[in-house]
N, CA, C and O of each residue as an XYZ file, in Angstrom:
492
protein
N       3.471      5.998     -8.260
C       2.879      4.913     -7.495
C       3.869      4.277     -6.514
O       3.450      3.915     -5.414
N       5.148      4.119     -6.842
C       6.068      3.511     -5.868
C       6.142      4.298     -4.559
O       6.289      3.714     -3.485
N       6.039      5.617     -4.654
C       6.090      6.433     -3.448
C       4.846      6.200     -2.586
O       4.938      6.114     -1.361
N       3.700      6.102     -3.227
C       2.456      5.808     -2.498
C       2.520      4.428     -1.851
O       2.107      4.241     -0.706
N       3.045      3.471     -2.603
C       3.168      2.104     -2.061
C       4.126      2.076     -0.885
O       3.887      1.373      0.096
N       5.221      2.846     -0.979
C       6.186      2.918      0.120
C       5.499      3.481      1.366
O       5.680      2.962      2.468
N       4.712      4.540      1.188
C       4.003      5.134      2.322
C       3.066      4.122      2.971
O       3.034      3.992      4.194
N       2.313      3.415      2.153
C       1.383      2.410      2.681
C       2.151      1.321      3.427
O       1.747      0.905      4.513
N       3.244      0.865      2.850
C       4.070     -0.164      3.480
C       4.617      0.328      4.818
O       4.571     -0.397      5.812
N       5.130      1.546      4.847
C       5.688      2.108      6.074
C       4.607      2.261      7.143
O       4.861      2.007      8.320
N       3.402      2.676      6.740
C       2.302      2.819      7.696
C       1.950      1.475      8.321
O       1.822      1.362      9.540
N       1.795      0.467      7.482
C       1.433     -0.867      7.975
C       2.546     -1.420      8.865
O       2.281     -1.939      9.950
N       3.778     -1.306      8.407
C       4.908     -1.857      9.156
C       5.078     -1.183     10.513
O       5.513     -1.813     11.477
N       4.733      0.096     10.582
C       4.873      0.823     11.846
C       3.598      0.788     12.683
O       3.574      1.285     13.809
N       2.533      0.195     12.124
C       1.275      0.113     12.850
C       0.595      1.457     13.024
O      -0.089      1.678     14.023
N       0.772      2.364     12.065
C       0.172      3.693     12.143
C      -1.112      3.747     11.319
O      -1.278      3.019     10.340
N      -2.007      4.627     11.740
C      -3.269      4.828     11.030
C      -3.238      6.077     10.158
O      -4.245      6.439      9.551
N      -2.096      6.726     10.097
C      -2.001      7.977      9.345
C      -0.686      7.985      8.561
O       0.278      7.325      8.950
N      -0.654      8.729      7.468
C       0.557      8.761      6.639
C       1.679      9.591      7.272
O       1.476     10.298      8.260
N       2.841      9.484      6.685
C       4.024     10.214      7.124
C       3.752     11.714      7.097
O       3.161     12.225      6.146
N       4.185     12.417      8.140
C       4.045     13.867      8.212
C       5.388     14.479      8.579
O       6.261     13.813      9.138
N       5.535     15.741      8.259
C       6.776     16.446      8.594
C       7.041     16.311     10.093
O       6.154     16.538     10.917
N       8.269     15.939     10.428
C       8.666     15.786     11.820
C       8.538     14.375     12.356
O       9.087     14.071     13.415
N       7.826     13.503     11.651
C       7.713     12.110     12.095
C       9.078     11.434     12.056
O       9.908     11.727     11.196
N       9.293     10.534     12.992
C      10.546      9.795     13.071
C      10.333      8.379     12.575
O       9.369      7.710     12.949
N      11.239      7.936     11.735
C      11.208      6.561     11.241
C      12.528      5.913     11.642
O      13.601      6.364     11.242
N      12.436      4.864     12.427
C      13.633      4.129     12.847
C      13.797      2.922     11.935
O      12.905      2.082     11.819
N      14.937      2.859     11.303
C      15.178      1.780     10.347
C      15.067      0.418     11.016
O      14.519     -0.508     10.419
N      15.562      0.271     12.214
C      15.526     -1.030     12.898
C      14.091     -1.463     13.195
O      13.761     -2.640     13.046
N      13.229     -0.524     13.615
C      11.827     -0.860     13.881
C      11.116     -1.277     12.598
O      10.344     -2.236     12.581
N      11.387     -0.548     11.536
C      10.784     -0.859     10.242
C      11.207     -2.249      9.777
O      10.376     -3.039      9.330
N      12.486     -2.540      9.884
C      13.002     -3.843      9.454
C      12.429     -4.995     10.268
O      12.077     -6.031      9.703
N      12.330     -4.834     11.571
C      11.803     -5.937     12.389
C      10.343     -6.210     12.045
O       9.921     -7.367     12.042
N       9.570     -5.174     11.756
C       8.172     -5.375     11.341
C       8.092     -6.038      9.980
O       7.275     -6.935      9.770
N       8.932     -5.605      9.057
C       8.918     -6.159      7.705
C       9.315     -7.625      7.690
O       8.670     -8.442      7.032
N      10.357     -7.954      8.401
C      10.897     -9.313      8.355
C       9.965    -10.346      8.990
O      10.109    -11.546      8.752
N       9.019     -9.884      9.791
C       8.073    -10.828     10.382
C       6.817    -10.993      9.525
O       5.878    -11.683      9.921
N       6.800    -10.357      8.348
C       5.627    -10.437      7.476
C       6.047    -10.676      6.020
O       6.438     -9.737      5.327
N       5.967    -11.924      5.556
C       6.350    -12.216      4.168
C       5.624    -11.368      3.112
O       6.253    -10.987      2.125
N       4.318    -11.053      3.275
C       3.682    -10.201      2.268
C       4.292     -8.792      2.206
O       4.398     -8.204      1.130
N       4.688     -8.260      3.361
C       5.329     -6.943      3.364
C       6.703     -7.006      2.718
O       7.100     -6.078      2.013
N       7.431     -8.090      2.951
C       8.745     -8.260      2.322
C       8.591     -8.347      0.804
O       9.397     -7.786      0.062
N       7.571     -9.039      0.350
C       7.319     -9.144     -1.091
C       6.979     -7.780     -1.691
O       7.464     -7.431     -2.767
N       6.151     -7.018     -0.995
C       5.802     -5.679     -1.470
C       7.027     -4.770     -1.473
O       7.218     -3.975     -2.393
N       7.846     -4.895     -0.446
C       9.092     -4.123     -0.388
C       9.955     -4.418     -1.600
O      10.525     -3.505     -2.197
N      10.051     -5.667     -1.960
C      10.855     -6.067     -3.116
C      10.327     -5.432     -4.402
O      11.117     -4.974     -5.228
N       9.022     -5.399     -4.582
C       8.426     -4.760     -5.759
C       8.717     -3.266     -5.783
O       9.043     -2.704     -6.829
N       8.597     -2.633     -4.632
C       8.873     -1.200     -4.533
C      10.343     -0.921     -4.842
O      10.661      0.012     -5.580
N      11.230     -1.727     -4.280
C      12.677     -1.530     -4.474
C      13.067     -1.653     -5.941
O      13.976     -0.961     -6.398
N      12.391     -2.522     -6.679
C      12.729     -2.723     -8.096
C      12.050     -1.712     -9.020
O      12.320     -1.692    -10.221
N      11.182     -0.884     -8.478
C      10.461      0.088     -9.302
C      11.437      1.095     -9.922
O      12.584      1.228     -9.496
N      10.948      1.779    -10.919
C      11.787      2.747    -11.640
C      12.299      3.857    -10.727
O      13.400      4.367    -10.930
N      11.516      4.230     -9.735
C      11.923      5.292     -8.817
C      13.131      4.897     -7.984
O      14.053      5.693     -7.810
N      13.134      3.674     -7.468
C      14.196      3.262     -6.554
C      15.295      2.438     -7.209
O      16.441      2.493     -6.764
N      14.989      1.701     -8.219
C      15.966      0.966     -9.037
C      17.049      0.248     -8.240
O      18.235      0.491     -8.462
N      16.678     -0.598     -7.351
C      17.695     -1.365     -6.638
C      17.410     -2.860     -6.797
O      16.268     -3.310     -6.705
N      18.470     -3.602     -7.033
C      18.344     -5.058     -7.184
C      18.894     -5.763     -5.948
O      19.142     -6.968     -5.964
N      19.079     -5.003     -4.893
C      19.625     -5.600     -3.676
C      18.684     -6.665     -3.154
O      17.466     -6.559     -3.291
N      19.271     -7.704     -2.546
C      18.492     -8.880     -2.192
C      17.776     -8.860     -0.874
O      16.584     -9.165     -0.830
N      18.435     -8.521      0.193
C      17.816     -8.645      1.513
C      16.908     -7.447      1.809
O      17.116     -6.357      1.278
N      15.907     -7.660      2.655
C      15.051     -6.539      3.042
C      15.845     -5.377      3.652
O      15.532     -4.213      3.404
N      16.859     -5.692      4.440
C      17.670     -4.635      5.047
C      18.352     -3.782      3.984
O      18.370     -2.556      4.086
N      18.913     -4.429      2.961
C      19.570     -3.693      1.878
C      18.564     -2.882      1.075
O      18.860     -1.763      0.656
N      17.378     -3.440      0.858
C      16.350     -2.722      0.114
C      15.862     -1.498      0.885
O      15.718     -0.419      0.310
N      15.609     -1.659      2.172
C      15.167     -0.528      2.998
C      16.240      0.550      3.026
O      15.930      1.735      2.901
N      17.494      0.154      3.187
C      18.590      1.126      3.200
C      18.644      1.896      1.890
O      18.783      3.119      1.897
N      18.535      1.199      0.771
C      18.589      1.854     -0.541
C      17.404      2.801     -0.731
O      17.576      3.909     -1.239
N      16.212      2.378     -0.332
C      15.020      3.217     -0.475
C      15.127      4.458      0.407
O      14.851      5.567     -0.050
N      15.519      4.283      1.647
C      15.646      5.426      2.551
C      16.728      6.393      2.084
O      16.582      7.608      2.213
N      17.802      5.852      1.546
C      18.871      6.707      1.011
C      18.343      7.545     -0.155
O      18.626      8.739     -0.245
N      17.580      6.918     -1.041
C      17.010      7.615     -2.196
C      16.016      8.685     -1.737
O      16.025      9.803     -2.251
N      15.162      8.343     -0.773
C      14.192      9.312     -0.270
C      14.867     10.470      0.457
O      14.369     11.595      0.434
N      15.985     10.201      1.094
C      16.761     11.261      1.737
C      17.374     12.171      0.678
O      17.347     13.394      0.814
N      17.925     11.576     -0.373
C      18.505     12.348     -1.478
C      17.448     13.242     -2.131
O      17.744     14.366     -2.536
N      16.223     12.742     -2.231
C      15.132     13.492     -2.859
C      14.475     14.492     -1.901
O      13.573     15.229     -2.298
N      14.924     14.519     -0.645
C      14.441     15.522      0.298
C      13.255     15.131      1.149
O      12.682     15.987      1.823
N      12.865     13.867      1.144
C      11.731     13.421      1.948
C      12.107     13.140      3.399
O      11.250     13.174      4.281
N      13.372     12.864      3.646
C      13.857     12.591      4.991
C      15.162     13.325      5.243
O      15.893     13.679      4.319
N      15.428     13.539      6.519
C      16.735     13.994      6.981
C      17.302     12.839      7.791
O      16.652     12.324      8.701
N      18.503     12.444      7.455
C      19.145     11.296      8.101
C      19.781     11.731      9.419
O      20.461     12.755      9.481
N      19.557     10.957     10.451
C      20.151     11.203     11.771
C      20.814      9.934     12.273
O      20.477      8.832     11.839
N      21.752     10.092     13.182
C      22.374      8.962     13.865
C      22.966      7.945     12.895
O      22.775      6.739     13.058
N      23.675      8.428     11.899
C      24.367      7.540     10.963
C      23.462      6.694     10.101
O      23.846      5.595      9.699
N      22.266      7.178      9.805
C      21.362      6.437      8.928
C      20.477      5.441      9.636
O      19.868      4.584      8.996
N      20.397      5.541     10.955
C      19.527      4.639     11.706
C      18.160      5.257     11.978
O      17.167      4.555     12.172
N      18.133      6.597     11.988
C      16.898      7.336     12.241
C      16.693      8.329     11.106
O      17.635      8.974     10.647
N      15.443      8.440     10.662
C      15.102      9.353      9.580
C      13.945     10.234     10.032
O      12.944      9.745     10.556
N      14.095     11.543      9.821
C      13.063     12.510     10.179
C      12.378     12.963      8.892
O      13.036     13.428      7.961
N      11.052     12.824      8.845
C      10.290     13.219      7.668
C      10.307     14.738      7.516
O      10.256     15.472      8.503
N      10.378     15.194      6.277
C      10.387     16.627      5.981
C       9.021     17.068      5.450
O       8.116     16.252      5.272
N       8.894     18.358      5.204
C       7.674     18.916      4.641
C       7.423     18.497      3.205
O       6.355     18.767      2.655
N       8.384     17.848      2.603
C       8.195     17.390      1.227
C       7.063     16.369      1.145
O       6.433     16.233      0.097
N       6.795     15.649      2.239
C       5.659     14.722      2.252
C       4.355     15.499      2.076
O       3.464     15.054      1.353
N       4.236     16.659      2.735
C       3.029     17.475      2.594
C       2.857     17.921      1.140
O       1.743     17.949      0.617
N       3.954     18.264      0.508
C       3.914     18.642     -0.906
C       3.430     17.460     -1.757
O       2.629     17.640     -2.675
N       3.906     16.281     -1.457
C       3.476     15.085     -2.172
C       1.968     14.880     -2.017
O       1.276     14.597     -2.995
N       1.455     15.023     -0.784
C       0.029     14.846     -0.549
C      -0.788     15.895     -1.298
O      -1.834     15.589     -1.870
N      -0.298     17.138     -1.288
C      -0.995     18.204     -2.014
C      -1.057     17.898     -3.504
O      -2.097     18.081     -4.138
N       0.050     17.435     -4.060
C       0.077     17.100     -5.482
C      -0.844     15.926     -5.797
O      -1.542     15.941     -6.810
N      -0.849     14.921     -4.948
C      -1.712     13.766     -5.160
C      -3.183     14.180     -5.076
O      -4.007     13.704     -5.857
N      -3.509     15.056     -4.138
C      -4.881     15.533     -4.016
C      -5.285     16.347     -5.245
O      -6.394     16.192     -5.758
N      -4.394     17.205     -5.711
C      -4.666     18.001     -6.909
C      -4.950     17.092     -8.108
O      -5.915     17.301     -8.844
N      -4.112     16.101     -8.288
C      -4.293     15.165     -9.400
C      -5.620     14.431     -9.256
O      -6.355     14.270    -10.230
N      -5.921     13.988     -8.050
C      -7.168     13.271     -7.812
C      -8.380     14.137     -8.144
O      -9.329     13.665     -8.770
N      -8.350     15.385     -7.734
C      -9.476     16.291     -7.965
C      -9.595     16.672     -9.439
O     -10.689     16.639    -10.003
N      -8.483     17.030    -10.056
C      -8.527     17.599    -11.398
C      -8.455     16.588    -12.529
O      -8.871     16.880    -13.650
N      -7.950     15.443    -12.255
C      -7.828     14.437    -13.312
C      -8.950     13.406    -13.256
O      -9.052     12.545    -14.129
N      -9.790     13.494    -12.230
C     -10.924     12.581    -12.085
C     -10.491     11.122    -12.217
O     -11.059     10.358    -12.998
N      -9.496     10.761    -11.454
C      -8.987      9.392    -11.498
C     -10.060      8.426    -11.023
O     -10.840      8.730    -10.120
N     -10.084      7.269    -11.645
C     -11.032      6.240    -11.250
C     -10.684      5.734     -9.866
O      -9.515      5.564     -9.522
N     -11.702      5.502     -9.095
C     -11.523      4.978     -7.750
C     -11.990      3.535     -7.718
O     -12.925      3.165     -8.428
N     -11.354      2.729     -6.907
C     -11.770      1.350     -6.713
C     -12.934      1.260     -5.726
O     -13.502      0.188     -5.518
N     -13.281      2.400     -5.120
C     -14.331      2.433     -4.116
C     -15.695      2.541     -4.801
O     -15.991      3.565     -5.415
N     -16.532      1.498     -4.704
C     -17.833      1.534     -5.385
C     -18.778      2.575     -4.800
O     -19.772      2.918     -5.439
N     -18.498      3.086     -3.607
C     -19.367      4.058     -2.961
C     -18.914      5.491     -3.206
O     -19.514      6.433     -2.689
N     -17.851      5.657     -3.997
C     -17.271      6.968     -4.240
C     -18.265      7.931     -4.888
O     -18.262      9.114     -4.548
N     -19.107      7.474     -5.802
C     -20.041      8.331     -6.529
C     -21.412      8.368     -5.877
O     -22.353      8.906     -6.459
N     -21.543      7.816     -4.699
C     -22.831      7.702     -4.051
C     -23.485      9.064     -3.836
O     -24.707      9.180     -3.929
N     -22.688     10.100     -3.550
C     -23.252     11.413     -3.294
C     -23.911     12.002     -4.534
O     -24.751     12.893     -4.411
N     -23.553     11.526     -5.732
C     -24.115     12.035     -6.966
C     -25.356     11.265     -7.398
O     -26.002     11.646     -8.374
N     -25.699     10.206     -6.704
C     -26.851      9.393     -7.064
C     -28.134     10.045     -6.560
O     -28.164     10.567     -5.446
N     -29.195     10.020     -7.368
C     -30.472     10.573     -6.891
C     -31.049      9.679     -5.793
O     -30.838      8.466     -5.768
N     -31.763     10.307     -4.917
C     -32.386      9.559     -3.811
C     -33.711      9.008     -4.185
O     -34.361      8.355     -3.368
């Protein structure tokens, strides 16, 4: 879940309508300026940073973003460019989406969407 939350946070902060894809560029400075102007995003960032996946107790949003991006780079989701100021998304994001879709299909996870089962309802 922390990875999904990070993706959602990054999408909102960057003003994108689509998730991270291989080859996408993420600029740390752009992400930080968007985050710092939105207290709810900063709060969500803090929750993500403290999650078991990222395990950072760093205080400022800048330190939290740096720690998260470093961890995601170590795990192969990004390639670091320009001394850690620019991050290029790798194909590992596609693998993550495939795994999430597989789990969704095969594990029949509950959806919060009340219209999700509408296609199975008799007319």
